[in-house]
C-alpha positions in Angstrom: 0.1 -14.0 -76.0 0.3 -15.3 -72.4 2.1 -14.7 -69.3 4.5 -17.6 -69.4 4.9 -16.9 -72.8 6.4 -14.0 -72.0 8.3 -14.8 -69.6 10.4 -18.1 -71.1 11.1 -15.3 -73.9 12.6 -12.5 -71.6 14.5 -15.5 -69.9 16.1 -16.8 -73.3 16.9 -12.6 -74.3 18.6 -12.6 -71.2 20.7 -15.8 -71.9 21.8 -14.5 -75.7 23.1 -11.5 -74.1 25.6 -13.4 -71.4 24.0 -13.1 -68.3 23.5 -15.9 -66.1 20.1 -16.3 -65.0 19.0 -18.1 -61.8 16.0 -20.3 -61.0 13.8 -19.2 -58.4 16.3 -16.7 -57.1 15.9 -13.3 -59.8 19.1 -12.8 -62.1 23.1 -12.8 -61.2 25.8 -10.8 -62.8 23.3 -7.7 -63.4 25.1 -4.8 -60.7 22.1 -2.8 -59.3 22.1 0.9 -59.6 22.6 2.2 -55.7 19.5 3.9 -54.0 19.4 7.7 -54.8 18.1 10.3 -52.3 14.9 10.7 -54.2 14.4 6.8 -54.7 12.1 5.4 -52.0 12.6 2.3 -50.1 11.9 -1.0 -51.5 8.2 -2.5 -51.0 10.1 -5.9 -49.1 11.6 -3.8 -46.5 9.4 -1.1 -45.7 5.6 -3.7 -45.6 7.0 -5.7 -41.6 7.2 -2.1 -40.3 4.1 -1.0 -42.4 1.5 -3.6 -41.2 3.4 -4.0 -37.6 2.4 0.2 -37.2 -1.2 -0.4 -38.7 -1.6 -3.4 -36.2 -0.9 -0.8 -33.2 -2.6 2.1 -34.2 -5.4 -0.4 -34.5 -5.5 -2.3 -31.5 -4.8 1.6 -29.4 -8.0 2.7 -31.1 -10.1 0.9 -29.1 -8.7 1.3 -25.8 -8.3 4.2 -23.6 -6.4 5.4 -20.9 -8.1 6.8 -17.6 -6.0 8.9 -14.9 -6.6 7.1 -12.0 -4.9 9.6 -9.7 -7.3 12.4 -11.4 -10.0 10.5 -10.7 -9.6 9.3 -7.5 -8.8 13.7 -7.0 -12.5 14.2 -8.1 -14.2 11.6 -5.7 -14.6 8.9 -8.1 -14.1 5.7 -7.1 -10.8 3.8 -7.8 -9.7 0.1 -8.3 -7.1 0.0 -5.5 -7.6 3.1 -3.4 -7.9 4.1 -0.1 -11.0 2.3 1.7 -13.5 5.1 2.6 -17.1 5.9 2.8 -18.0 6.7 -0.6 -15.8 3.1 -1.5 -18.4 1.4 1.5 -22.0 3.3 0.0 -21.3 2.0 -3.5 -20.8 -1.6 -2.6 -24.0 -1.5 -0.6 -25.5 0.0 -3.1 -24.7 -2.3 -6.0 -25.4 -5.0 -4.0 -29.0 -5.6 -4.6 -28.7 -5.0 -8.0 -26.8 -7.4 -8.1 -28.4 -9.3 -6.7 -31.5 -9.2 -9.1 -28.8 -9.6 -12.2 -28.1 -13.2 -10.7 -32.0 -13.5 -10.0 -31.8 -13.8 -6.7 -35.6 -11.7 -6.9 -38.9 -12.9 -5.6 -39.3 -12.6 -9.9 -37.0 -12.5 -12.9 -36.4 -9.5 -14.5 -35.9 -9.2 -18.6 -32.3 -7.9 -18.7 -31.5 -7.4 -15.0 -27.5 -7.0 -16.1 -28.7 -3.5 -17.8 -29.3 -0.6 -15.7 -30.1 2.8 -15.9 -28.6 5.6 -14.4 -31.3 8.8 -14.0 -32.1 11.8 -12.0 -35.9 14.1 -12.3 -34.0 17.2 -13.3 -30.2 17.9 -14.2 -28.2 18.4 -12.2 -29.2 15.9 -9.0 -25.8 13.7 -9.8 -26.7 11.1 -12.0 -23.3 11.0 -13.8 -21.1 11.2 -11.2 -22.3 8.2 -9.5 -23.3 6.3 -13.0 -19.4 6.7 -12.9 -19.1 5.2 -9.4 -21.5 2.5 -9.9 -19.5 0.9 -12.8 -15.8 1.9 -11.6 -17.6 -0.3 -7.9 -19.1 -3.3 -10.3 -15.8 -3.4 -12.1 -13.8 -4.7 -8.7 -16.3 -8.1 -8.2 -14.5 -11.0 -9.2 -17.8 -12.3 -11.4 -18.4 -9.6 -13.1 -17.7 -7.1 -15.9 -19.0 -3.9 -16.4 -20.1 -1.8 -19.7 -20.4 2.2 -19.0 -22.2 3.4 -22.1 -23.1 7.4 -22.5 -26.9 7.4 -23.2 -26.9 11.2 -22.4 -26.9 12.1 -26.2 -28.4 15.3 -25.4 -25.1 16.4 -23.0 -23.6 13.0 -22.4 -21.2 14.0 -20.0 -19.0 10.4 -18.5 -15.8 10.9 -21.5 -15.7 14.3 -19.8 -15.9 13.4 -16.6 -13.5 10.7 -17.1 -10.9 13.1 -18.2 -11.4 12.0 -22.2 -12.4 13.5 -25.1 -15.3 13.5 -27.3 -14.5 12.4 -30.6 -15.6 9.0 -30.0 -17.7 7.5 -32.4 -20.2 5.3 -30.4 -24.3 4.6 -29.5 -26.1 7.0 -32.2 -23.3 6.2 -34.9 -24.4 2.2 -34.5 -28.1 3.6 -34.5 -27.2 5.7 -37.8 -25.1 2.9 -39.3 -26.1 -0.5 -38.8 -23.1 -1.7 -40.4 -20.6 -0.1 -38.1 -19.9 -3.0 -35.6 -20.1 -2.9 -32.5 -16.9 -4.6 -31.2 -15.0 -1.1 -33.0 -17.0 0.9 -31.1 -16.6 -0.2 -27.7 -13.5 1.2 -25.5 -11.8 -0.9 -23.2 -9.8 0.8 -20.2 -6.3 0.4 -18.2 -9.8 -0.8 -15.7 -9.7 -4.1 -15.8 -13.2 -4.9 -16.6 -14.5 -1.8 -17.2 -15.2 -1.1 -20.4 -16.8 2.2 -21.9 -19.6 3.3 -25.0 -19.2 7.0 -26.2 -22.7 8.7 -27.7 -21.5 9.3 -30.7 -22.8 12.0 -32.7 -25.5 14.5 -32.2 -28.6 13.5 -34.2 -31.9 16.0 -34.0 -33.5 12.3 -33.9 -32.0 11.0 -31.7 -35.3 10.1 -29.7 -36.8 7.5 -32.3 -33.3 6.3 -33.1 -33.3 4.7 -29.2 -36.9 3.8 -29.8 -35.9 2.6 -33.1 -35.9 -1.7 -33.5 -32.3 -1.2 -34.1 -31.8 -0.2 -30.4 -33.5 -3.0 -29.1 -31.2 -5.5 -30.6 -27.9 -3.5 -30.2 -29.0 -3.6 -25.8 -29.8 -7.1 -27.4 -26.4 -8.4 -28.3 -25.0 -5.8 -25.3 -26.7 -7.9 -22.6 -26.4 -10.8 -24.0 -23.2 -11.2 -25.1 -21.3 -12.1 -22.1 -22.7 -13.5 -19.6 -20.5 -12.0 -16.6 -21.5 -8.4 -18.7 -23.2 -5.7 -16.8 -24.4 -2.7 -18.7 -25.0 0.9 -17.5 -26.3 3.9 -18.9 -25.8 7.5 -17.9 -29.1 8.7 -19.4 -30.9 12.2 -19.7 -32.7 13.7 -16.8 -36.6 12.3 -17.0 -38.2 15.7 -16.9 -35.8 17.6 -19.3 -35.7 15.6 -22.3 -38.0 12.5 -23.5 -34.9 10.1 -24.9 -34.9 8.7 -21.3 -38.8 7.6 -21.0 -38.0 5.9 -24.3 -34.3 4.5 -23.2 -36.3 3.1 -19.9 -38.1 0.8 -21.9 -34.9 -1.7 -23.3 -33.8 -1.8 -19.4 -34.5 -4.5 -16.4 -33.3 -1.5 -13.4 -33.5 2.1 -12.6 -32.2 4.1 -10.1 -33.1 8.1 -10.4 -31.0 10.1 -7.7 -33.0 12.4 -6.4 -30.9 15.3 -4.3 -30.7 15.9 -0.7 -32.5 19.6 0.7 -33.1 20.6 -3.0 -35.8 18.0 -5.1 -38.8 18.7 -5.1 -41.1 15.4 -3.3 -43.8 16.9 -6.4 -40.7 16.8 -8.6 -40.0 13.2 -7.8 -42.9 12.3 -8.2 -43.9 13.8 -11.5 -40.5 11.4 -12.0 -41.5 8.5 -10.8 -44.8 8.3 -12.4 -43.2 8.4 -16.3 -41.2 5.3 -15.1 -44.6 3.1 -14.7 -44.9 0.5 -16.0 -40.6 -0.6 -15.3 -40.0 -3.3 -13.5 -37.3 -2.2 -10.8 -37.3 1.5 -9.8 -34.8 2.4 -6.8 -34.5 6.2 -6.1 -31.2 7.3 -4.3 -30.3 9.7 -2.3 -27.7 12.3 -3.0 -25.4 14.8 -1.4 -26.6 13.6 2.1 -25.3 14.8 5.1 -24.4 13.2 8.7 -23.0 10.2 9.9 -22.6 6.7 7.8 -24.5 3.9 10.0 -21.5 2.1 10.0 -19.5 4.3 12.1 -21.1 3.6 14.8 -18.8 1.5 17.3 -18.4 -1.8 14.7 -15.0 -0.4 15.9 -12.3 -1.1 13.3 -11.8 2.5 12.6 -11.5 2.8 9.3 -15.1 3.2 8.4 -14.6 7.0 8.3 
């Protein structure tokens, strides 16, 4: 017997019992028992709030809140922060990089909007520089920034930003191609800044970064949005082979050099590993001395 026939027979039985059966609204004249403490609320009543909560959780899982006051106190450039020496230094640093991104270089640069920050050895300030460069570029009118923690051996970006480590990220995407990048990229309370974590550690990180999957990921990240600049915080060149592999995927590279510490021979060895990369720049970090723009310019706002 079909469902319709069963429903029709049941309605006929109710009518014979003297119960007034309404048309689509249900059964009239039958008192519903009071809800007991053990009886769960009706599904119809709970469904709207359950759906709403699920959507809220899904949306919040793709967004993180940065403590801008804490970042500023720790020496990072923040939106609407006071103008100072560090702010102006990063304004100067980003200009040639942005010029290359916009095609103003003498020759076209493939993936010019993909910029890798590295150093010769640990401790020279590459993560500090990568974060500040991303924060500074996020203030540009015409650009959006994605900062990737690509130091897959010792990820530090999220720690420096005051965030927890428990996020899926780049290595997870390479291991699980079915993961969507949009589910891994985290928006922030800085409008034009997003983050991609390093993901779970993997003993085959070098091979994953050298894979065809990585090439596809970088192509997607670099081309999905015309105004996006992708900044990779990579491991030190002489400490990990992953950086040399990653260098093949980017258009511009900045090597951080710590003043009064990095030996010239160490830097030369590191730069030799980047031979063939289209654009390699060095950036002197932790230098002391007067800023050139202080020399009698007259505005008094560059201290």
